C-alpha positions in Angstrom: 120.1 -12.0 -38.6 123.6 -12.9 -39.7 126.9 -11.7 -41.0 128.1 -12.4 -44.6 130.0 -15.7 -45.0 133.6 -15.7 -46.3 133.8 -16.0 -50.0 136.5 -18.7 -50.0 136.2 -20.6 -46.7 138.4 -23.6 -45.9 136.6 -26.8 -46.7 135.4 -29.0 -43.9 136.3 -32.7 -43.7 135.0 -34.1 -40.5 132.0 -33.1 -38.2 132.3 -33.8 -34.5 129.2 -34.0 -32.4 129.9 -33.4 -28.7 127.2 -34.7 -26.3 127.6 -34.3 -22.5 125.8 -37.1 -20.7 125.1 -37.6 -17.0 122.8 -40.4 -15.9 121.3 -40.8 -19.4 121.1 -44.6 -19.5 117.5 -44.5 -20.7 118.1 -42.4 -23.8 121.7 -42.1 -24.8 121.7 -45.3 -26.9 118.8 -44.2 -29.1 120.2 -40.6 -29.3 123.5 -42.0 -30.7 121.8 -44.5 -33.1 119.3 -42.0 -34.6 122.0 -39.4 -35.0 124.5 -41.8 -36.6 121.8 -43.1 -39.0 120.8 -39.6 -40.2 124.4 -38.5 -40.7 125.3 -41.8 -42.5 122.3 -41.4 -44.8 123.4 -37.9 -45.7 127.0 -39.2 -46.2 128.4 -36.7 -43.7 131.8 -37.8 -42.3 131.4 -37.6 -38.6 132.4 -38.7 -35.1 130.1 -38.7 -32.1 132.0 -37.8 -28.9 129.9 -38.6 -25.8 131.3 -37.4 -22.5 130.1 -39.4 -19.4 130.1 -36.7 -16.8 130.2 -38.8 -13.6 127.1 -40.9 -14.2 126.0 -43.2 -11.4 123.7 -45.3 -13.6 124.4 -47.5 -16.6 125.3 -44.7 -19.0 128.9 -45.9 -19.5 127.7 -49.4 -20.1 125.3 -48.1 -22.7 128.1 -46.2 -24.4 130.5 -49.2 -24.6 127.6 -51.4 -26.0 126.9 -48.8 -28.7 130.6 -48.4 -29.5 130.6 -52.1 -30.6 128.1 -51.4 -33.4 129.0 -47.7 -34.2 132.7 -47.2 -34.8 132.2 -43.5 -35.2 131.3 -43.3 -31.5 134.0 -41.9 -29.2 133.1 -42.5 -25.5 135.0 -40.3 -23.1 135.0 -40.2 -19.3 135.3 -36.8 -17.6 137.6 -37.8 -14.7 138.0 -34.3 -13.5 135.5 -32.0 -11.8 132.0 -32.5 -13.1 129.6 -30.0 -14.6 127.8 -29.4 -17.9 130.4 -26.9 -19.2 133.3 -29.0 -18.0 131.9 -32.0 -19.8 131.6 -30.1 -23.1 135.1 -28.7 -22.7 136.3 -32.3 -22.2 134.6 -33.3 -25.4 136.0 -30.3 -27.3 139.5 -31.3 -26.2 138.9 -34.9 -27.4 137.3 -34.1 -30.8 139.2 -34.6 -34.1 136.8 -32.7 -36.4 137.3 -29.3 -38.0 133.7 -28.4 -37.1 131.5 -29.3 -34.1 127.9 -29.4 -33.1 127.0 -29.4 -29.4 124.0 -31.5 -28.8 122.0 -32.8 -25.8 121.8 -36.4 -24.8 118.1 -36.7 -24.4 117.0 -36.4 -28.0 115.4 -33.0 -27.3 117.4 -31.7 -30.4 116.5 -32.9 -33.9 119.3 -34.8 -35.7 118.0 -33.5 -39.0 119.0 -30.0 -37.8 122.5 -31.3 -37.4 122.6 -31.9 -41.1 121.4 -28.3 -41.8 124.1 -27.0 -39.5 126.7 -28.8 -41.4 125.4 -27.5 -44.7 125.5 -23.9 -43.4 129.0 -24.3 -42.0 130.1 -25.5 -45.4 128.8 -22.3 -47.0 131.6 -20.6 -45.0 130.0 -19.4 -41.8 132.1 -19.7 -38.6 129.1 -20.4 -36.5 125.5 -21.5 -37.0 123.0 -20.8 -34.2 119.7 -22.5 -34.0 116.6 -20.6 -32.7 113.4 -22.3 -31.5 111.7 -18.9 -31.7 112.0 -18.1 -35.4 109.3 -18.9 -38.0 109.8 -22.5 -38.9 111.1 -23.4 -35.5 109.2 -24.5 -32.4 109.1 -26.2 -29.0 107.1 -29.2 -27.8 106.1 -29.6 -24.1 108.3 -26.8 -22.9 107.4 -26.2 -19.2 105.7 -22.8 -18.9 107.9 -21.4 -16.1 111.1 -22.3 -17.9 109.8 -20.9 -21.2 109.0 -17.6 -19.4 112.4 -17.4 -17.8 114.0 -18.3 -21.1 112.4 -15.5 -23.0 113.2 -13.0 -20.2 116.9 -14.1 -20.2 117.3 -13.9 -23.9 115.6 -10.5 -24.1 118.1 -9.3 -21.5 121.0 -10.6 -23.6 119.7 -9.1 -26.8 119.5 -5.6 -25.1 122.9 -5.9 -23.4 124.8 -7.0 -26.5 122.6 -5.3 -29.2 122.2 -8.5 -31.1 119.2 -9.9 -33.0 119.9 -13.5 -31.8 116.9 -14.5 -29.8 117.9 -17.9 -28.5 121.4 -17.5 -27.1 120.9 -19.7 -24.1 120.1 -22.8 -26.2 123.1 -25.2 -26.2 122.4 -26.7 -29.6 124.7 -24.8 -31.9 127.5 -25.4 -34.5 131.0 -24.0 -34.7 134.1 -24.3 -36.8 137.1 -25.5 -34.8 138.7 -22.1 -35.4 135.9 -20.5 -33.3 136.5 -23.0 -30.4 140.2 -22.4 -30.4 139.6 -18.6 -30.6 137.3 -18.8 -27.6 139.7 -20.5 -25.2 140.1 -20.6 -22.3 136.5 -21.6 -21.7 135.7 -20.5 -18.1 132.0 -21.5 -17.6 131.8 -24.8 -15.7 128.1 -25.3 -15.9 125.2 -24.5 -18.2 126.4 -21.0 -18.6 128.8 -22.3 -21.2 125.8 -22.3 -23.5 126.0 -18.5 -23.3 129.8 -18.1 -23.2 130.5 -19.8 -26.5 128.0 -17.9 -28.8 128.6 -14.5 -27.1 132.4 -14.9 -27.4 132.0 -15.8 -31.1 129.8 -12.7 -31.7 132.0 -10.3 -29.6 135.2 -11.6 -31.2 134.0 -11.0 -34.7 133.3 -14.5 -36.1 130.7 -14.8 -38.8 127.4 -16.4 -37.9 123.9 -17.1 -39.2 120.7 -18.4 -37.6 118.3 -21.1 -38.7 115.0 -22.2 -37.1 115.2 -25.5 -35.2 112.8 -27.6 -33.2 113.0 -28.8 -29.6 111.1 -31.5 -27.7 111.1 -31.9 -24.0 112.9 -35.0 -22.8 110.8 -38.2 -22.6 113.0 -40.1 -20.2 115.3 -39.2 -17.3 115.4 -35.9 -15.4 116.4 -32.4 -16.5 119.9 -31.4 -15.2 119.5 -27.6 -15.4 118.7 -26.2 -12.0 117.3 -22.7 -12.6 117.9 -21.5 -9.0 121.5 -22.4 -9.2 122.2 -20.8 -12.6 120.9 -17.2 -12.5 124.0 -15.6 -11.0 126.3 -17.8 -13.2 124.6 -16.7 -16.4 124.8 -13.1 -15.3 128.5 -13.4 -14.5 129.3 -14.7 -18.0 127.1 -12.0 -19.6 128.8 -9.2 -17.7 132.3 -10.7 -18.3 131.7 -10.7 -22.1 130.0 -7.3 -22.0 133.2 -5.9 -20.4 135.3 -7.6 -23.2 133.0 -6.2 -25.9 133.3 -2.6 -24.7 136.6 -2.4 -22.9 139.1 -4.9 -24.3 140.0 -2.7 -27.3 139.7 -5.7 -29.6 142.5 -7.7 -28.0 140.6 -10.9 -28.5 139.1 -10.3 -31.9 139.2 -13.0 -34.6 142.6 -12.8 -36.5 142.3 -11.3 -39.9 
């Protein structure tokens, strides 16, 4: 379920982790600390870019407190229009790394998988996609309705794009900076960015591989994804990139 990695890829020096956060006072501190500890133990050079996307609780205070003990933390405020996709774009603009992992603020993603992403990127892949639905992966406490809608949406994407990737909608993925730069401008302002980035990478010819990952439903706070609001937005991005795939005549392909 991948493309061959380049034989002589540019070496990576710094991993950026971009985390959008809105009203995550209850969990953002532990997310940052656990992530930093794991990356530090594995001696991975890193920065953690957390974007406060218009929080009305104590999220910013938690970030400034964590910054005092973790120099690798880079708190950023999204002072423009808010939205999940806009917050990620803000973090991507602020990052200094030559590779990035996009991660959720609620510890639903496993920081040990970040290490595995880094190792795969260093093999030369442009992108590493995680799947919760491969052997070795899994989900814990996934609401049944959301799980059903997730599998339906991902099946639709697989058929539309003729891809074997079975977890496109999951935000937790890794990219070299060259992929991010080659995917601009990013147009999805909300959770549909989770589809825009991987599909652009696939359509534009970047190399990728998939590893199994685990996901746990949040234990504090409230979910930000509103299914009723997102259906048409996901569809728009999918159709936009389907048109690029079949009608752009390769104008946006990865430079060779």
